[in-house]
N, C-alpha and C positions, 0 to 999 in steps of 0.2 A: 796284608790281610785286613788290617784296620781300614785302609782306604776303600777296599771293596765293600766292606760292611757299611761304611759311611755312605758310599754312593747308593747302595741298595736301600738303605733306610730313607735317603732323600727321595729316591724314585717311588718308594711306597707312599711317602708323605705326599708327593706330587700327584699321585693317582688316587688319593683319598683312601688308601689301604686296600685297593682292589687287587685281586690276583691277576697274574698275567694270563691273557686269553679270555678274560671275562669282560663283556661289554659294559657300558655305563648303565647305571641303575635306572630302570624305567620308572617314569612317574605315573601315577594313577591317572587314568583318563576319565574317571568318574565326574569330577567337577567340571571339566571342559565339555564333556558330553551333555551334562545337565544344563550348562550355559547355552549351548547350541540349541537344545530342545526348547529352552525357555524363549529364545528368539524366534524359532520357527513355528511354535505352537499357535500364536495369534494368526498366522496365515493358514496353516494346514487345517486347523480345527474348523473355521468357517468354510474352507474349500471342500472339506469332506462332507460337512453337514448340509451345505447349501448348494453344492454342485454335484459331487459324486453320488451322494445318496439320492437326490431327485432324479438324476440321469439313470442310475441303476433301477430305481422304482419305475420310471417310465418304460424302460426296456422290459422289465418284468410284466408290467401291465399290458404291453403290446402283444404278449404271448397268451393272454387270457381271453376267453369268450364267455358270454352270458348265455346259458341254456334255460329253456322254460319247459316245465312238465305240467301236464294236466290241462292243456289247452289255454284259452284266453284267461281264465280265472285261476290258473295253476300257480305254482311257485317257480321262481327263477333262482338259479344258482350260477356261480362263477367257477369255471374249470379251465384247465390248460388246453389250449387249442392249437399249439404249434404256430405255424406260419399262416394260419387262416386269416388273421387280421391283415397281414401284409398282402395276401392275395386279393382281398377286398379293396385294399388301397389302390393297387394298380388296375383293378377292374372298374374303379370309380371314374366316370367320365368327367366329373367336376374337378377331380384331382389332376387328371391329365390336362384339362383346359387351363387350370391355374398354373401348372408347370410351363405350359406353352406361353402364357402371357408373361410370366416372370423371365423366361428365356429371351423373349423378344425385348423386354424391358432392359435386361442386362446387356444384350448385344449392342443396343443403340446407346443407352444412357451412360454406361461405364466408360466406353472410349471417348465420348463427347466430354464428359466431366473431367476425365484425367487429362485430355488434351488441353482443355481450357486451364486447368490447374497448372500444367507444365508451362504454358505460354505466360501465365501470370508470374510463375516463379522465375522464369528466365528474364522477364521484364524487370522484376524487382532486383535481380542480380546484376543488371547493367548499370553503368555510371550515367547513362543518358536520362534515366527516370528521376525526377525530382519528387520530394515529399514521400520518400519510400516508407517511412514509419506510418504515415497516415494511410497510404494505400494498403499496407500490410495489415493494419488493424481493421480497416474497412472490409477487406476481403475475408478476414477470419471471423468477423463479428456474427454473420449468420449462423456459424457453428454453435455460438453461445445460446441461440434460441432453441428451446425444446422442440422436438419434431412435431408434437401435437399442436403447439402454438403456431408453428410455421405453417402447418397444413390449414389451420383455421384462418390465419391471415390470408393465405393464398386463395382459400375458398371464397372469401369476399371479393377478391380480384377476379375470380372466375365467374361469379354469379352474374347472370344477365341483368338482374334487377338492381344490383348494388355496385357493380364494378365501374370505376371511371375509365379503365382501359377499354372495356367493351363499348362504353359510350363514345370514347374517342375514335375507335375503329369504325363504329357505325356512322360517325360524322363524316368520314372520308369514303363512305360507300361500301365498307366491308361488313360482313355478317358473321362474326366469329361465334363459334360454339365450343368453348373450352371444355364443356361437360358432355359433349355428344359422344356417341358410341365409338367414333373413330379417333377422338382426340383426348378422351379422359385419361387413357393410359399415359399419354405424353404430358398431360397436365400434372399427373403424379410424378412423372420423371423430372419435370421442371422443378418441383418442390425439392426433390432429393438432390438435384444438381445444385440448387441454390444453397442448400444446407451444407453440403459436404465438399464443395469445390475449394473453399478456403482452407479446410482442414488438410486436404491432400496437397494443396499448394504449399502449406507451411512445412510439411514433411520434405517435399522436394527442395524448397528454398533452404532448409537447414542443411541438406546434403550439399547444395551448391556452395554454401558458406564454408564448408570444410575443404574445398579444393584450393590448393596453394595458388596464390596470385602469380608466382613466378612462372607457372605453366602458361598463363595467359600472356605474360610479357614475352616469353619465348616464341609463342605462336604469332604474336604481332610482329616480332622481328623477322619472322619467316614470311611475312606478308599476308597473314590470315586476317580476314575481315571479321566483324562482330557476328555476322551470320554464320560464318564457318566455325568460329569458336563455339557458338551456341550449339550447333547441331552435330559437329564432328568431335568436339571435346567435352563439352558440359553434359550433353544428354547421355553419351556412352558411360561417362564416369558415374552418373547418378542412376544408372540402370537398376541397381538393387533397390533404391527408394521407389522407383516407378513400379517395380514388381511387387514390392510390399503394399503400396497403395492399391494396386490392382487386386491383390488377394483380399485386402480389407473390403474393397468394393464388391467383390463376388460374394463374400459372406453377407454383407449388408443387403445386397439385392435379394438373396434367398430368404432374408428375414423381413422383407418389406411388409409392413402392416399399418403403421400410423397414418401415412399419407392417404392410401385408398380408403381406410376405415373412416377418416374424417370427411373426405370428399363424398363418401357414400350417403352422408346425411343430406346432401343437396343435389345428388345425381342418381337417377334411377338406372343408370348404365353400369353401376358397380354393385355387384351382388355380394352376399355375405360369404361367398366362396371364391372371391375374385383372385386372391393370392393363396399359396399353400398355407401360410400362417393364419389367414382369415378362415380358411376351410377347417383347419385344426381347431380353432376357437369355436366355430359354429358347431362342429361335431361334439365338442366337449360340452357346449351349452345345452345340447340335447341329451346329456347324461350318458353318452356313449364314450366313456373315458378310455376304454381299451382301443377303440378305433382311432381316437384322437392321439393316443400315445404312439400308435403305429405310424400315423401320418408324421408326427414329430420326429420319430426315429428315422424315417425315410428322408425327411428334409435334412436332418443332421448328416446322414450318410452322403447324400448328394452334395451338400456343402463341403464336406471333407474331401470327397473325391475330386471335385472341380478345383477347389483352392489348392490342394496339395499337388494335384496333377499339373495345374498351370505353373506352380512354383518350381516343380522339378523340371518341366519342359523348358521354361524360360531361363532358369538358372544354368542348364546345360548349354543352351545356345549362347548365353552371355559369358560363358566360361567362369561362372561363379562357384 
């Protein structure tokens, strides 16, 4: 009997005096929750104030319309108009034209830019290329230049009065017009390509660096050439990075503003409504904030649908 009591007392002491069937004492989550909140607040507070609130306000503004009573000299008031602003957006010929330009821009510029970035990344990943650090920095350096500065720099190179490139081409019998009606869109595309190719190249190159070298060695033992390794091993493996850069490029294309806005200062072939973002800015400058908000919301929805749709489609095909 004494042994049983002794063992029981030891068991109670080992369990900290807890009764059988009762779980461990729960600690208060208050301090831990407070610590998590303290770390997350510096992110969520600006996110809510400077992102969610402006987006919500823009959406609300897009459903408002301005009415006028009493004729030309009457008073105006703002009221809820439902989808009236959105109907006007899609009836706006300038909006449809700007969407057409930006679609043509993206269909041509994005594949060209990403193909060049992929070639550069593959070259940097081969042992045949020397001075890799220099070429990597040189390719990435344009991304460090602000978009407005890059557009101003290229505008000098496009100007018929100032450009050494134009003078050189005229010297061999060519008559280039980089700011003409048929070329100005591609001049803006060239600026975007120059700016963003190195950025996309770096993403792809980083993905290539994560591929185990043993995979290449096994392929070479099987008789694979460098060309076969590049296009049948490397490119399929870094497909997620290519998809990611494409999504970024789609979003950037629909946000195109700086390049055509700067080139507009030296070319009469770029109007104030040349791209959807320029149209939204022009409408807002005319104090029609509700219409500008509706244009902005439509651009955001188109951007989401295209980028998310492309990501879902390509991810399924790539088996991701």
